C-alpha positions in Angstrom: 135.1 -127.6 -50.6 133.0 -125.9 -48.4 133.0 -126.8 -44.7 135.2 -126.7 -41.6 138.5 -128.8 -42.6 140.8 -129.3 -39.7 144.3 -130.8 -39.8 146.4 -131.5 -36.5 150.0 -132.5 -36.9 152.0 -133.4 -33.8 155.8 -134.1 -34.1 157.5 -137.1 -32.2 160.6 -138.5 -31.7 160.4 -141.2 -34.4 157.3 -140.2 -36.3 155.4 -137.1 -37.3 151.7 -137.7 -36.9 148.9 -135.9 -38.8 145.3 -136.2 -38.7 142.4 -134.6 -40.8 138.8 -134.1 -40.5 136.8 -133.4 -43.3 133.5 -131.9 -43.4 132.2 -135.6 -44.3 133.3 -136.4 -40.3 135.6 -139.3 -41.5 138.7 -139.2 -40.1 141.7 -139.6 -41.9 145.1 -140.3 -40.2 148.7 -140.7 -41.7 152.5 -141.0 -40.2 155.6 -140.0 -41.9 159.0 -140.2 -40.5 160.2 -137.2 -38.4 162.7 -134.8 -39.7 166.0 -133.0 -38.4 164.1 -129.5 -39.8 160.5 -131.0 -38.3 158.6 -128.2 -40.6 159.7 -130.3 -43.3 157.9 -133.7 -42.1 155.2 -131.5 -41.1 154.3 -130.1 -44.1 154.9 -133.8 -45.7 152.4 -135.3 -43.6 149.6 -132.9 -44.4 150.5 -133.5 -48.1 149.9 -137.1 -47.6 146.6 -136.6 -45.2 145.3 -134.3 -47.8 145.9 -136.6 -50.6 144.6 -139.6 -48.9 141.3 -137.7 -48.0 141.2 -136.2 -51.8 141.4 -132.6 -51.1 143.6 -129.8 -51.7 145.9 -128.3 -48.9 144.4 -124.8 -49.6 140.6 -126.7 -48.6 142.2 -126.7 -45.0 140.7 -124.4 -42.9 142.5 -124.7 -39.8 145.8 -125.9 -39.0 146.9 -127.0 -35.3 150.3 -128.3 -34.3 152.5 -129.5 -31.4 156.3 -130.1 -31.6 159.2 -131.0 -29.4 161.4 -128.2 -30.5 161.6 -126.7 -27.2 161.8 -129.8 -24.9 164.7 -131.2 -27.4 166.8 -127.7 -26.9 166.6 -128.5 -22.8 167.0 -132.1 -23.2 170.1 -132.0 -26.0 171.2 -128.5 -24.1 171.3 -126.9 -27.6 169.3 -124.3 -27.1 170.6 -120.2 -28.0 173.6 -118.9 -25.8 171.6 -117.2 -23.3 172.6 -114.3 -21.0 171.3 -113.5 -17.2 170.6 -110.3 -15.9 170.3 -109.9 -12.2 170.2 -108.1 -9.1 173.6 -107.3 -7.5 174.4 -110.3 -5.2 172.2 -112.9 -6.9 174.1 -114.0 -9.9 174.4 -117.5 -8.8 171.1 -118.2 -8.1 170.7 -120.7 -10.8 173.9 -122.3 -9.6 172.7 -122.5 -5.9 169.1 -123.8 -6.8 167.5 -125.9 -3.7 169.0 -128.2 -1.1 167.4 -130.8 -3.3 169.7 -133.3 -4.4 168.9 -135.7 -8.1 170.2 -138.8 -5.8 170.1 -138.5 -1.9 172.1 -141.1 -1.3 174.6 -140.7 -4.0 177.5 -138.3 -2.3 179.1 -137.9 -6.2 176.1 -137.4 -8.1 176.3 -134.1 -10.1 173.5 -131.5 -10.8 173.0 -130.5 -14.4 175.3 -127.4 -15.1 173.3 -123.8 -15.4 171.6 -123.1 -18.9 173.5 -119.8 -18.1 177.3 -119.8 -17.5 178.5 -117.7 -14.6 180.7 -115.5 -17.5 177.3 -114.6 -18.8 175.5 -113.5 -15.8 175.4 -109.9 -15.2 174.4 -107.9 -12.2 172.7 -104.7 -12.0 172.9 -102.5 -8.4 169.2 -102.4 -8.1 167.0 -103.1 -5.2 163.6 -104.0 -4.6 162.0 -105.2 -1.2 158.9 -106.7 -0.6 157.5 -103.6 0.1 158.8 -101.4 -2.6 161.8 -99.9 -4.5 164.6 -99.2 -1.9 167.2 -98.3 -5.1 166.6 -98.0 -8.8 168.8 -99.1 -11.5 171.5 -96.7 -13.0 170.5 -96.3 -16.6 173.9 -95.8 -17.6 174.9 -99.0 -15.9 172.3 -101.2 -17.9 173.5 -99.6 -21.1 177.1 -100.8 -20.0 175.7 -104.1 -19.2 173.8 -104.3 -22.4 177.6 -103.6 -24.0 179.0 -106.6 -22.0 176.2 -108.9 -23.3 176.8 -108.0 -26.9 180.3 -108.2 -26.5 179.8 -112.4 -25.1 177.7 -113.3 -28.1 174.5 -113.8 -26.4 171.7 -114.9 -28.6 169.1 -114.3 -26.1 168.8 -112.9 -22.4 166.9 -113.7 -19.5 166.2 -110.8 -16.6 165.1 -111.7 -13.5 165.3 -108.9 -10.5 164.5 -109.7 -6.7 160.7 -109.3 -5.7 160.0 -108.2 -9.3 156.8 -110.7 -9.0 155.7 -108.0 -6.4 157.0 -104.6 -7.8 158.1 -105.1 -11.5 159.3 -101.6 -11.9 163.0 -101.9 -11.9 163.0 -104.9 -14.2 160.7 -103.1 -16.1 163.3 -100.4 -16.8 166.1 -102.5 -17.0 164.1 -104.6 -19.6 163.2 -101.7 -22.0 166.7 -100.1 -22.1 168.0 -104.0 -23.1 165.4 -104.1 -25.7 166.3 -100.4 -26.7 170.1 -101.3 -26.9 169.9 -105.2 -28.2 169.0 -106.8 -31.1 168.2 -110.4 -29.3 165.3 -111.5 -27.8 164.7 -110.6 -24.1 163.0 -112.3 -21.6 161.7 -110.7 -18.4 160.7 -112.6 -15.3 157.3 -110.5 -14.7 156.0 -111.4 -18.2 157.2 -114.9 -18.0 156.3 -115.9 -14.1 154.8 -113.1 -11.9 155.2 -115.5 -9.1 157.4 -115.4 -5.6 160.5 -118.1 -5.4 163.3 -116.3 -6.9 165.3 -119.8 -7.9 162.0 -121.2 -9.7 161.2 -117.9 -11.0 164.8 -117.3 -12.5 164.8 -120.9 -13.9 161.6 -120.4 -15.5 162.5 -117.2 -17.2 166.1 -118.9 -18.4 164.5 -121.5 -20.0 162.1 -118.9 -22.0 164.9 -117.3 -23.1 167.0 -120.4 -24.1 164.4 -121.9 -26.0 162.9 -118.5 -27.6 165.4 -118.3 -30.7 164.7 -122.0 -31.7 160.7 -121.5 -31.3 160.8 -118.6 -33.1 162.9 -119.5 -36.2 160.9 -122.3 -36.3 157.4 -120.9 -36.5 158.9 -118.7 -39.0 160.0 -121.8 -41.1 156.6 -123.7 -40.7 154.7 -120.0 -41.4 156.7 -119.9 -44.6 155.9 -123.7 -45.6 152.3 -123.2 -44.6 151.8 -120.0 -46.7 153.7 -121.9 -49.7 151.8 -125.5 -49.1 148.6 -123.1 -48.9 147.5 -124.1 -45.6 146.3 -121.4 -42.8 149.0 -120.0 -40.1 149.4 -122.8 -37.4 147.7 -122.5 -33.8 150.3 -124.2 -31.3 149.4 -126.5 -28.7 150.7 -125.4 -25.2 151.9 -127.5 -22.6 148.8 -126.1 -20.6 146.5 -128.0 -23.0 145.3 -125.5 -24.8 146.1 -123.8 -27.9 147.7 -120.3 -28.8 147.8 -118.4 -31.8 151.7 -118.5 -33.5 152.5 -115.0 -32.7 151.6 -115.2 -28.9 153.4 -118.6 -28.4 156.9 -117.2 -30.2 156.4 -114.1 -27.3 156.0 -116.9 -24.4 158.3 -119.8 -25.7 158.3 -121.6 -22.5 154.7 -122.2 -22.6 155.2 -125.0 -25.2 158.0 -127.3 -23.2 155.3 -130.3 -23.1 153.0 -129.3 -26.4 152.9 -133.2 -27.6 152.1 -135.1 -24.6 149.7 -132.1 -23.6 148.2 -133.1 -27.3 147.6 -136.8 -26.1 146.4 -136.1 -23.0 143.4 -133.8 -24.2 142.7 -136.4 -27.0 142.4 -139.2 -24.7 140.0 -136.7 -22.3 138.1 -136.3 -25.6 137.4 -139.6 -26.9 137.3 -142.2 -24.2 134.3 -142.7 -21.7 134.4 -142.5 -18.0 130.7 -143.0 -16.9 131.3 -146.0 -14.5 135.1 -145.1 -14.0 136.9 -143.0 -11.3 139.3 -141.4 -14.0 141.5 -142.2 -16.6 144.9 -143.0 -16.5 146.3 -141.7 -20.1 149.4 -144.1 -21.5 151.2 -142.7 -24.7 154.1 -145.1 -25.7 155.8 -143.7 -28.7 158.7 -144.4 -30.1 161.2 -142.4 -27.5 159.2 -142.4 -24.6 156.0 -143.5 -22.4 153.9 -140.4 -21.0 151.4 -141.4 -18.3 148.7 -138.7 -17.0 145.5 -138.6 -15.1 142.2 -137.6 -16.5 139.7 -136.7 -13.1 136.1 -135.6 -13.7 136.5 -134.9 -16.7 139.4 -132.5 -16.7 142.8 -133.0 -17.8 145.3 -132.8 -14.5 147.9 -130.1 -14.4 150.9 -128.6 -12.4 152.9 -125.9 -12.0 155.9 -128.2 -10.3 157.5 -129.3 -13.3 161.1 -130.1 -13.8 162.7 -131.1 -17.5 166.2 -132.1 -17.4 166.5 -130.9 -13.9 165.7 -127.3 -14.8 162.4 -126.2 -12.7 159.8 -124.5 -15.0 156.8 -123.0 -13.1 154.3 -122.3 -15.9 151.2 -124.0 -15.7 150.9 -127.9 -17.7 149.5 -130.9 -18.0 151.0 -133.1 -15.5 153.0 -135.6 -17.2 155.4 -138.4 -15.7 157.9 -139.5 -18.7 159.9 -142.2 -18.9 162.7 -143.5 -21.4 160.9 -146.4 -22.5 159.4 -146.3 -26.2 159.0 -148.3 -29.3 162.7 -147.4 -30.5 164.1 -147.8 -26.9 167.7 -149.5 -26.7 168.0 -152.7 -24.7 171.4 -153.1 -23.2 173.3 -154.8 -20.5 175.0 -153.1 -18.0 177.9 -153.4 -15.9 176.1 -155.9 -13.2 175.1 -157.8 -16.2 171.3 -156.6 -15.6 169.1 -156.5 -18.9 167.9 -152.5 -19.0 165.7 -150.6 -21.2 166.4 -146.9 -22.5 166.7 -144.0 -22.1 168.6 -144.0 -25.2 166.7 -144.4 -28.6 167.2 -145.5 -31.9 165.5 -142.3 -33.3 163.7 -142.5 -36.8 166.7 -143.0 -38.3 168.3 -145.7 -38.6 165.4 -146.7 -36.1 164.8 -150.3 -34.8 166.3 -153.2 -36.8 163.0 -154.2 -38.1 162.7 -151.1 -39.8 165.4 -152.2 -42.4 167.4 -149.1 -42.5 170.6 -150.4 -40.8 169.9 -150.2 -36.9 172.1 -152.7 -35.4 170.8 -152.4 -31.8 167.9 -154.1 -30.2 164.7 -152.1 -29.2 161.3 -152.7 -27.5 160.1 -152.7 -31.1 162.4 -155.6 -32.2 161.6 -157.5 -29.1 157.4 -157.1 -30.1 158.8 -158.5 -33.5 160.3 -161.6 -32.0 156.9 -162.4 -29.7 155.0 -161.9 -32.9 153.2 -158.9 -31.2 154.0 -157.6 -34.8 154.5 -159.7 -37.7 155.0 -159.8 -41.4 151.2 -158.6 -42.4 152.2 -155.2 -40.4 153.5 -152.0 -42.1 154.8 -149.3 -39.7 153.3 -145.7 -40.5 151.9 -147.4 -43.3 155.3 -146.8 -45.2 157.8 -149.3 -43.5 158.1 -152.9 -44.2 159.4 -155.6 -41.7 162.6 -156.6 -41.4 161.7 -159.7 -39.1 165.2 -161.9 -39.7 167.2 -158.3 -38.8 164.9 -158.3 -35.4 165.9 -161.8 -34.0 169.5 -161.4 -35.3 169.8 -158.2 -32.9 168.2 -159.9 -30.0 170.2 -162.9 -30.4 173.5 -161.2 -30.0 171.5 -159.0 -26.6 171.2 -162.7 -25.8 174.5 -164.1 -25.9 175.7 -160.4 -24.1 172.8 -160.8 -21.1 173.5 -164.7 -21.2 170.3 -165.5 -22.3 168.9 -168.5 -24.4 168.5 -167.1 -27.4 166.3 -164.2 -29.2 163.1 -165.4 -28.0 164.2 -165.5 -24.2 165.6 -161.9 -24.7 162.6 -160.9 -26.3 160.6 -161.6 -23.4 163.4 -160.1 -20.7 163.2 -156.8 -22.8 159.4 -156.8 -22.9 159.2 -157.4 -19.1 161.8 -154.6 -18.2 160.1 -152.1 -20.6 156.8 -153.0 -18.9 158.6 -152.5 -15.5 159.4 -149.0 -16.2 156.0 -147.7 -17.4 154.3 -149.5 -14.6 156.5 -147.1 -12.1 155.2 -144.3 -14.3 151.4 -145.1 -13.8 152.0 -145.9 -9.6 153.5 -142.3 -9.6 150.8 -140.9 -11.0 147.9 -142.8 -9.0 149.1 -144.8 -6.1 151.6 -142.5 -5.1 149.0 -139.6 -5.1 146.3 -141.6 -3.1 144.6 -142.6 -6.2 143.6 -146.4 -6.0 144.3 -147.7 -10.0 141.9 -150.2 -10.1 138.8 -147.8 -10.3 140.6 -146.4 -13.2 140.2 -146.7 -16.9 143.9 -146.8 -19.1 143.6 -145.2 -22.4 146.5 -146.5 -24.7 147.8 -144.9 -27.6 151.0 -143.8 -29.2 152.4 -146.4 -31.8 153.3 -149.0 -29.2 150.7 -148.2 -26.3 148.3 -150.6 -27.4 150.8 -153.3 -27.4 151.9 -153.0 -23.9 148.3 -151.7 -22.2 146.8 -155.2 -21.5 149.7 -156.4 -20.3 150.2 -153.3 -18.3 146.6 -153.6 -16.9 147.1 -156.8 -15.6 149.9 -155.7 -13.3 147.9 -153.3 -11.9 144.9 -155.5 -11.5 142.8 -152.6 -13.9 140.1 -153.9 -15.6 139.5 -151.7 -18.8 141.6 -150.5 -21.6 140.5 -148.1 -23.7 141.9 -148.0 -27.3 140.6 -145.0 -29.2 140.3 -145.2 -33.2 142.9 -142.8 -33.7 145.2 -144.4 -31.0 148.6 -144.2 -33.2 147.9 -140.6 -33.6 146.0 -139.9 -30.5 148.2 -136.7 -30.2 147.5 -135.1 -33.2 143.7 -135.9 -32.5 143.7 -133.8 -29.3 145.0 -131.1 -31.4 141.8 -130.8 -33.0 139.7 -131.1 -30.1 141.9 -128.6 -27.7 140.3 -125.2 -26.3 142.3 -122.2 -26.6 143.5 -121.1 -22.8 145.9 -118.7 -21.7 147.1 -118.6 -17.8 148.5 -115.7 -15.5 149.5 -115.8 -12.2 150.5 -113.4 -9.2 151.7 -114.1 -6.1 149.5 -112.5 -3.2 150.2 -113.2 0.2 148.0 -113.1 3.2 146.4 -115.3 5.9 142.8 -115.8 5.0 141.9 -114.2 8.3 143.2 -111.0 7.3 142.7 -110.7 3.7 141.8 -107.8 1.9 138.9 -108.5 -0.9 139.8 -105.2 -2.4 143.5 -106.2 -3.3 142.1 -109.9 -4.4 139.5 -108.4 -6.6 142.1 -105.6 -7.9 144.4 -108.5 -8.7 142.3 -110.5 -10.4 141.1 -107.6 -12.7 144.6 -107.3 -13.4 145.2 -111.1 -14.2 141.8 -111.4 -16.4 143.1 -108.4 -18.5 146.6 -110.0 -18.9 145.3 -113.5 -20.3 142.2 -111.9 -22.6 145.0 -109.7 -24.3 146.3 -112.7 -25.9 142.9 -114.3 -26.8 141.9 -113.8 -30.7 138.3 -113.6 -29.9 137.8 -112.0 -26.2 134.0 -111.9 -26.2 134.2 -115.8 -26.5 136.7 -116.3 -23.5 135.5 -117.4 -20.1 138.1 -116.9 -17.5 138.4 -118.9 -14.6 140.0 -117.9 -11.7 142.1 -120.3 -8.8 143.9 -120.0 -5.8 147.2 -121.2 -4.6 146.9 -122.0 -0.5 148.8 -123.8 2.1 148.8 -123.7 6.2 151.1 -121.3 7.6 154.6 -122.7 7.5 154.2 -125.0 4.9 156.4 -125.2 2.0 154.1 -125.9 -1.0 150.8 -125.1 -1.8 147.4 -126.9 -3.4 145.2 -124.9 -6.0 141.6 -124.6 -6.1 138.9 -123.1 -7.7 137.7 -119.8 -7.4 134.0 -118.3 -8.2 133.1 -115.3 -9.3 133.3 -113.3 -6.3 136.2 -114.5 -3.6 134.2 -116.4 -0.6 137.3 -116.7 1.9 135.3 -119.4 3.7 134.2 -121.4 0.7 138.0 -121.1 -0.6 139.0 -122.3 2.8 136.8 -125.4 2.2 137.7 -126.1 -0.5 141.4 -126.1 0.1 140.8 -128.2 3.3 139.0 -130.8 1.0 141.9 -130.8 -1.5 144.5 -131.1 1.6 142.5 -134.1 3.1 142.5 -136.0 -0.8 146.1 -135.1 -1.3 147.8 -136.1 2.2 145.1 -137.8 4.2 144.3 -135.4 6.7 143.9 -131.5 7.6 145.1 -129.7 10.2 143.1 -126.6 12.7 146.1 -124.5 11.6 145.8 -120.6 9.9 145.5 -120.7 5.8 147.6 -118.7 4.1 146.8 -117.6 0.7 149.8 -117.5 -1.8 149.1 -117.1 -5.3 145.7 -115.7 -7.6 145.5 -117.4 -10.9 143.3 -116.8 -14.1 143.2 -118.8 -17.2 140.7 -117.7 -20.1 139.2 -120.1 -22.0 137.9 -120.4 -25.7 136.0 -123.5 -26.1 136.5 -125.1 -29.6 133.8 -126.5 -31.4 132.8 -130.2 -30.2 134.7 -132.9 -32.8 132.0 -135.0 -34.8 133.8 -138.0 -35.9 132.3 -140.8 -38.3 133.5 -144.1 -37.9 133.2 -146.8 -41.5 134.6 -149.8 -41.7 136.7 -150.7 -44.8 137.6 -154.3 -46.5 137.9 -157.6 -44.9 138.3 -158.1 -41.1 140.0 -161.3 -40.4 143.5 -161.2 -42.3 144.9 -164.8 -40.9 146.4 -166.3 -38.2 150.3 -166.0 -36.6 151.9 -167.4 -33.9 152.0 -164.8 -31.0 154.2 -165.5 -27.4 151.6 -165.1 -24.4 152.8 -166.3 -21.1 154.9 -169.4 -21.7 153.9 -170.4 -24.6 153.1 -169.7 -28.6 149.3 -169.1 -29.0 147.5 -169.3 -32.7 146.4 -166.2 -32.4 143.6 -164.2 -34.9 145.0 -161.6 -37.0 142.5 -158.7 -37.8 142.4 -155.4 -39.9 141.2 -153.3 -37.2 139.6 -150.9 -39.9 137.3 -153.9 -40.6 135.8 -154.6 -37.8 132.4 -153.0 -37.3 130.4 -151.6 -34.5 129.3 -153.7 -31.8 132.1 -156.5 -32.9 133.6 -158.2 -30.2 137.0 -159.9 -30.4 138.1 -162.3 -28.1 141.7 -163.0 -27.1 144.6 -163.9 -28.3 144.0 -161.6 -31.4 145.9 -158.8 -32.9 144.4 -156.0 -34.1 146.6 -154.0 -37.0 146.4 -150.8 -38.6 148.8 -148.3 -40.2 149.7 -146.3 -37.4 149.6 -148.7 -34.3 148.8 -152.5 -33.2 145.9 -153.5 -30.3 147.1 -157.0 -28.6 144.3 -158.6 -26.8 145.9 -161.2 -24.6 144.2 -164.9 -23.9 142.6 -163.5 -20.8 140.8 -160.1 -22.2 137.9 -159.7 -25.3 137.3 -156.2 -26.7 134.2 -154.6 -28.7 134.1 -152.1 -31.1 132.4 -149.0 -29.9 130.2 -146.5 -32.4 133.0 -144.0 -32.7 135.4 -146.9 -33.4 137.0 -147.0 -29.7 138.0 -150.3 -29.0 137.4 -151.5 -25.4 138.9 -154.2 -23.8 138.2 -155.9 -20.4 138.9 -159.1 -18.6 142.6 -159.9 -17.0 143.6 -162.3 -15.2 142.0 -163.8 -12.3 144.2 -164.1 -9.2 
């Protein structure tokens, strides 16, 4: 088959999602249960999608992948046995951290244990100051450190020396010797994050070392299975919202920490229409968690101040707020008798009780079954038949424990508590950052997102909900649309008034060379420049764009505007340049997707609970609804990968690309 056939595969906690776009532009989607070795489920999903599309896997021209290997290693703390090599006197930087505490008012709170215990932290008698090298490392001492690392059975090494972001010579020497002496991965801070702040730079480098063996082994297995199947070597979605060659990701594993959520935000930005909106709130509710992010002016919001399981990671990534509330989140009663939801999840096996796989704990999905949002005509993932009786049984037991009046009362409580958790996440990225959510559209996706979206929008006074055609697998869809991206940063601290433009341009030249070396086709790349600035005396920076030449006055103006937007005021104080950034972008060919209806739209009716009572509700097969079709609530739209709930006060219309746009909400 001639043409450009793309496949994107995203691994979630419960399902592995696949989107295949053949030359005829008719999107094919598939879901399969996630597997312990994620590469097994990935290959199974590709085979299922190719079979449905009527093509051979060897006809696939491009394969893009997002996975949870690195973030799972951090959350479950089962990454590589890592050693840390640092400047004499600084082995405890990881343990000391910052003065911020996880819970300000809890005197008994414990910080997460360092990923590297003290016995595997080694010091070298070297010293670099801000203005250059003071004491060079003794090579024999470094070789002895290598011997000590070998004796402690470390599986990877992180090297983070004082001021290596400014003068990496000592760190380079140490790294070269360790790589020569040891047959394990060595991550160096000047290669991972050439940016000041010792704790964050050390933490990010340790995370890179901690997840590198798992990422390297996983991608190796996936490449072997892909070759056997006949599909191309995968390109990998990074946390920054861009894809990269597998070889590059194996060398920079920390860039994959939020791979899957980044794909969903990119997919939402690609499919949603924002012409009459201030922006988009993206809402991805999967089986294990819900991810919320912002898209403004068509651009995905990014951050360099992320934290996963208490560990700072300073590499650029899509700014996602995650809460432990997904379809598989377990409902429980705390010691005070209050109903809680998550963060524990039933996973894919056994999963919610309604999956019929032996699950015995009540989940959000089970509550949705009892409320009627998911019914007997649904087939989750296209494969799982519902066990409605099991859902009622586990909710009845929860009701007894919580002192509620039966399964329905418990289901209402679970639904509301889960929605409250997700509403807080949306407020965190909008209201708490000075954005009014009423001017935004809510883009709902993930297996459970479209079920909860209208209720969330009601609570936030948002009157527009966008449900993409591929909403159940939108993270995988985003992989087809994502551009290739590579980032680099250098610290260059100076007040703007005394800035050396020669130093700025020289540093940008270094950054440009750094980002282009990882690009597959450098001639196709566009290098975007940015800078981190702050008022003198402030502790944190704001990132603003920089043009082809550095105009200090223009950059200062952009910073003041950004400060006004972020904090509501500006100052007359001097402005300080802190970091310079460069991003190489290779734009991917735009997607062209055809939407075709199939089969009858109306499937029947069922009793569904809205407000305080059951309503006779029309049930539609979403794929049977043609362009321009308007559906008045209450209604349920079913498809293999997700279910859309249209409450009584809402209505929705099918767009040309199959996107379903809801409007309305309760009038107060």
